[in-house]
C-alpha positions as CSV (number, residue, x, y, z in Angstrom):
1,X,20.8,-111.6,-62.7
2,X,21.1,-109.5,-65.5
3,X,23.4,-107.0,-65.1
4,X,22.9,-102.9,-66.8
5,X,25.2,-102.2,-69.5
6,X,26.8,-99.7,-67.0
7,X,27.3,-102.1,-64.5
8,X,28.8,-104.3,-67.0
9,X,30.8,-101.9,-68.1
10,X,32.3,-100.8,-65.0
11,X,32.9,-104.7,-63.9
12,X,35.0,-104.9,-66.9
13,X,37.1,-102.0,-66.8
14,X,37.7,-102.1,-63.1
15,X,39.1,-105.8,-63.6
16,X,41.4,-105.1,-66.0
17,X,42.4,-102.2,-63.9
18,X,43.4,-104.1,-60.7
19,X,44.4,-107.4,-62.6
20,X,46.9,-105.0,-64.2
21,X,46.1,-105.5,-67.7
22,X,45.4,-101.5,-67.8
23,X,48.5,-100.3,-66.1
24,X,49.1,-96.6,-64.3
25,X,48.5,-94.3,-67.2
26,X,47.3,-96.3,-69.6
27,X,44.2,-94.1,-71.6
28,X,41.2,-95.2,-71.5
29,X,38.9,-94.4,-74.8
30,X,35.5,-94.8,-74.2
31,X,34.9,-95.8,-78.0
32,X,37.3,-98.0,-78.1
33,X,35.6,-100.0,-75.0
34,X,32.1,-99.7,-75.8
35,X,33.1,-101.5,-79.1
36,X,34.7,-104.1,-77.4
37,X,31.6,-104.6,-74.9
38,X,29.2,-103.8,-77.9
39,X,27.1,-101.3,-76.3
40,X,26.9,-97.1,-76.9
41,X,29.5,-94.5,-75.0
42,X,26.8,-93.2,-72.6
43,X,27.1,-96.9,-69.9
44,X,31.0,-96.5,-70.9
45,X,30.9,-92.9,-69.9
46,X,29.0,-93.5,-66.8
47,X,31.4,-96.7,-65.5
48,X,34.5,-94.3,-65.9
49,X,32.6,-91.4,-63.8
50,X,32.0,-94.5,-61.4
51,X,35.9,-95.3,-61.5
52,X,37.2,-91.9,-61.2
53,X,35.0,-91.4,-58.1
54,X,37.0,-94.9,-56.8
55,X,40.2,-93.0,-57.4
56,X,41.2,-95.4,-60.1
57,X,40.7,-93.0,-62.9
58,X,41.3,-89.1,-63.4
59,X,40.3,-87.3,-66.5
60,X,43.0,-84.6,-68.2
61,X,42.5,-82.0,-70.5
62,X,42.7,-82.9,-73.8
63,X,43.7,-86.5,-72.8
64,X,40.5,-88.0,-71.5
65,X,40.6,-91.2,-68.9
66,X,43.7,-92.5,-67.5
67,X,44.3,-94.9,-65.4
68,X,45.4,-93.3,-62.0
69,X,49.2,-93.2,-60.7
70,X,49.7,-93.8,-57.0
71,X,52.8,-91.9,-55.9
72,X,54.1,-92.7,-52.4
73,X,52.6,-90.0,-50.6
74,X,49.1,-91.1,-51.8
75,X,49.5,-94.7,-50.6
76,X,50.5,-93.1,-47.4
77,X,47.1,-91.3,-47.5
78,X,45.0,-94.1,-48.5
79,X,46.5,-96.7,-46.1
80,X,45.8,-94.0,-43.2
81,X,42.3,-93.5,-44.0
82,X,41.6,-96.8,-44.5
83,X,42.9,-98.2,-41.6
84,X,40.6,-95.6,-39.9
85,X,37.3,-96.6,-41.6
86,X,37.8,-100.1,-41.9
87,X,39.0,-100.4,-38.0
88,X,35.5,-98.4,-37.4
89,X,33.7,-100.5,-39.7
90,X,35.0,-104.2,-38.3
91,X,34.1,-102.8,-34.8
92,X,30.6,-101.8,-35.6
93,X,30.2,-105.4,-37.5
94,X,31.8,-107.2,-34.6
95,X,28.3,-108.1,-32.8
96,X,26.5,-109.0,-35.9
97,X,29.4,-111.5,-36.9
98,X,27.8,-115.0,-35.9
99,X,30.4,-118.4,-35.2
100,X,29.7,-119.3,-38.6
101,X,31.0,-115.8,-39.9
102,X,34.1,-116.2,-37.7
103,X,34.6,-119.9,-39.0
104,X,34.3,-118.6,-42.5
105,X,37.4,-115.8,-42.2
106,X,39.9,-118.2,-40.6
107,X,38.8,-120.7,-43.1
108,X,40.3,-117.9,-46.1
109,X,43.2,-116.8,-43.1
110,X,43.6,-120.9,-43.3
111,X,44.1,-120.7,-47.4
112,X,46.2,-117.7,-46.7
113,X,48.6,-119.2,-44.4
114,X,48.7,-122.4,-47.3
115,X,50.3,-119.5,-49.6
116,X,53.2,-118.3,-47.2
117,X,55.9,-121.1,-48.4
118,X,54.9,-120.9,-52.1
119,X,54.2,-117.1,-51.9
120,X,51.5,-115.5,-54.5
121,X,51.3,-112.2,-53.7
122,X,48.1,-111.8,-56.1
123,X,46.1,-114.7,-54.5
124,X,47.3,-113.8,-51.4
125,X,45.9,-110.1,-51.8
126,X,42.7,-111.6,-53.4
127,X,41.8,-113.6,-49.9
128,X,43.4,-110.8,-48.0
129,X,40.1,-108.9,-48.9
130,X,38.3,-111.6,-48.7
131,X,39.1,-112.1,-45.2
132,X,38.5,-108.4,-44.2
133,X,35.4,-108.4,-46.1
134,X,33.7,-111.0,-44.1
135,X,34.6,-108.7,-41.1
136,X,34.0,-105.0,-42.2
137,X,30.6,-105.7,-44.6
138,X,27.9,-106.1,-41.8
139,X,28.5,-102.9,-40.7
140,X,25.3,-100.9,-40.6
141,X,26.8,-97.8,-41.3
142,X,26.3,-97.3,-45.2
143,X,28.4,-94.2,-45.1
144,X,31.4,-95.8,-43.5
145,X,31.0,-98.9,-45.4
146,X,31.1,-96.7,-48.6
147,X,34.1,-95.2,-47.8
148,X,36.0,-98.7,-46.9
149,X,34.8,-100.2,-50.5
150,X,36.6,-97.0,-51.8
151,X,39.5,-97.2,-49.9
152,X,40.3,-100.7,-51.4
153,X,39.4,-99.4,-54.3
154,X,42.0,-96.8,-54.5
155,X,45.1,-99.4,-53.8
156,X,43.6,-101.5,-56.4
157,X,47.2,-100.9,-58.3
158,X,49.5,-101.4,-55.2
159,X,47.9,-104.0,-52.9
160,X,50.1,-106.8,-54.7
161,X,53.2,-105.0,-54.9
162,X,52.9,-104.5,-51.2
163,X,53.4,-107.8,-50.2
164,X,55.7,-108.5,-53.6
165,X,57.9,-105.8,-51.9
166,X,57.9,-107.2,-47.9
167,X,56.6,-110.9,-48.7
168,X,57.9,-111.2,-44.9
169,X,54.8,-108.7,-44.0
170,X,52.3,-111.8,-45.0
171,X,52.8,-113.9,-42.3
172,X,52.7,-111.3,-39.7
173,X,49.5,-110.3,-41.6
174,X,48.3,-113.8,-41.1
175,X,48.7,-114.0,-37.2
176,X,47.5,-110.5,-37.0
177,X,43.6,-111.8,-38.9
178,X,43.9,-114.6,-35.7
179,X,44.4,-112.1,-33.1
180,X,41.2,-109.9,-34.6
181,X,38.9,-112.9,-34.9
182,X,40.0,-114.2,-31.2
183,X,39.0,-110.2,-30.2
184,X,35.9,-110.4,-32.0
185,X,34.9,-113.7,-30.6
186,X,35.4,-112.8,-27.0
187,X,33.6,-110.2,-27.1
188,X,36.2,-107.7,-26.8
189,X,35.6,-103.5,-26.1
190,X,35.1,-102.4,-29.2
191,X,37.7,-99.7,-29.3
192,X,40.1,-102.6,-28.8
193,X,38.7,-104.2,-32.1
194,X,39.0,-101.1,-33.5
195,X,42.4,-100.4,-32.9
196,X,43.9,-103.8,-33.4
197,X,42.0,-103.6,-37.3
198,X,43.4,-100.1,-37.9
199,X,46.7,-101.0,-36.4
200,X,47.0,-104.0,-38.8
201,X,46.6,-102.1,-41.3
202,X,49.0,-99.6,-40.8
203,X,51.6,-102.1,-40.0
204,X,51.3,-103.2,-43.6
205,X,51.9,-99.7,-44.5
206,X,54.9,-99.4,-42.2
207,X,56.3,-102.3,-43.6
208,X,56.3,-101.5,-47.1
209,X,57.7,-97.8,-46.8
210,X,60.4,-99.4,-44.2
211,X,61.1,-101.6,-47.2
212,X,61.6,-98.9,-49.7
213,X,63.6,-96.9,-47.7
214,X,65.7,-99.7,-46.7
215,X,66.4,-100.3,-50.6
216,X,67.4,-96.6,-51.4
217,X,63.9,-96.2,-53.3
218,X,62.5,-94.0,-51.5
219,X,63.1,-91.3,-48.8
220,X,61.8,-91.5,-45.5
221,X,58.7,-89.5,-45.5
222,X,58.7,-88.1,-41.8
223,X,61.8,-86.3,-43.6
224,X,59.7,-84.2,-45.8
225,X,60.1,-84.2,-49.5
């Protein structure tokens, strides 16, 4: 399959953002990117606009495009939202998931389990998204699925740091994956599946925030600014 220039630019820039080659605050110079990709500025601009819609890039007057900074409040809002939409998408997907799909998800989870003793947060995060994508991609509601994709994209900067900061959460996460698969395989009530997927996401958020409070690096959000 031949990618359009806009799609190629999108994947190229996005890969550098999620791979942390372009850190938060990095200025994205359209002409420089276009030269590197040997294309005009037009498809690069289209790609940057797409990344802006995903929350990965922002435009500033007299500055141009920059990779966004995600502060703690943004992290909380993004994780809360992703928990809601991904939980719903997983519940809607459940009746459409085959035994082979669930076995495939468990195989990914087994690979995550194998990483726990010699922890690699980047690889663990990559496999974590693969696991969840098996469960939510069959969602028959395209609008809901789009929101899930946007949520994952918005958190691209912080997913690695979440597990790196609270590596103990990874072990609980793997165990919760098995429980979500069990619920789906047993034909559990959709609301039970939705809540299990939602709470799974929110527990990661809670662990991250608790660790930052214990470390003295952040205030308790419930206490206000």
